N, C-alpha and C positions, 0 to 999 in steps of 0.2 A: 226840137227833140232834145231831151236832156238825159244824160247818162251819168249816174253817180257811181264812182268806183272807190273801193278801199284799197290802199296801197300799203303793203308791208314789206320790210326788207327781205324777207325770206323768198319772195317771188323773184327777186333779181339775183339769181345765183351765178350768172355768167354774162359776159358781154354779148354773147350770141342771143341769150334770152332777152336782154335789154333791147337789142336791135329789133327782134321780132315784135316786142311790145310797142316800140316806136312805130313800126310799120302798121301794126294793128290800129294804133291810135290815129295815125295819119289817115288811114282808110275810113275810120269812123267820122273824122272831121270832114273829109271829102263828101261823105254821104249826108252831111248836114247835122250831125250830132254835136252837141255841146257837152264836153266832158268836164265834170267837176270831181276832183280827186280828194280823198280824205285819208288821214293817217291817224294812228292811235292818239297822238297829242291833241287832235281836234276834239276828242271826246272828254277832255279835261274840263272844258268850259261848255256845258250843254246849252247855255243861253246863246252864246256866240255860234255854236253849231246849228242850233235851230234857226237863227237869223240867216245864216249862210245858206241853209237848205231852202228856206222860204224865198230867198231872193232868186232862186233858180226858176221860179214860176211867175207868170204874169201877176201884177199886184191885185187885179180884180179877183182872180181865183184865190190867191193866198188870203185875202181878207175874209173870205167866206169860211175858211177852215178853222177848226178849233182843235186845240191839243187833246190828245188822248190821255186820260188820267194815268199817272205813274210813268208815262213815257218821257216827259221832259220835266224832271223835278228841279 
C-alpha cells in the first residue's frame, strides 16, 4: 500500500502539529502503508518526479502504463 503526500511548510505551524503529524505517520506505517512525501521542489524536474512516482509501484505494473498527454512534459 502506497500513500503519496504533498508537504508544504504552511502545514507545520507549531511543534504540537508536527508531533500529531508524526503520530499519524507512525500509525500509517504500522498499518502497512509506505509513505512517499513530495515538496514543491520535486515539481521542478518532472522527469525525475515521474521516475520517483513510477518506482513506487511493482515494475510489471509500471511497464504497462503510458503517460497521459500533457501531464509529463
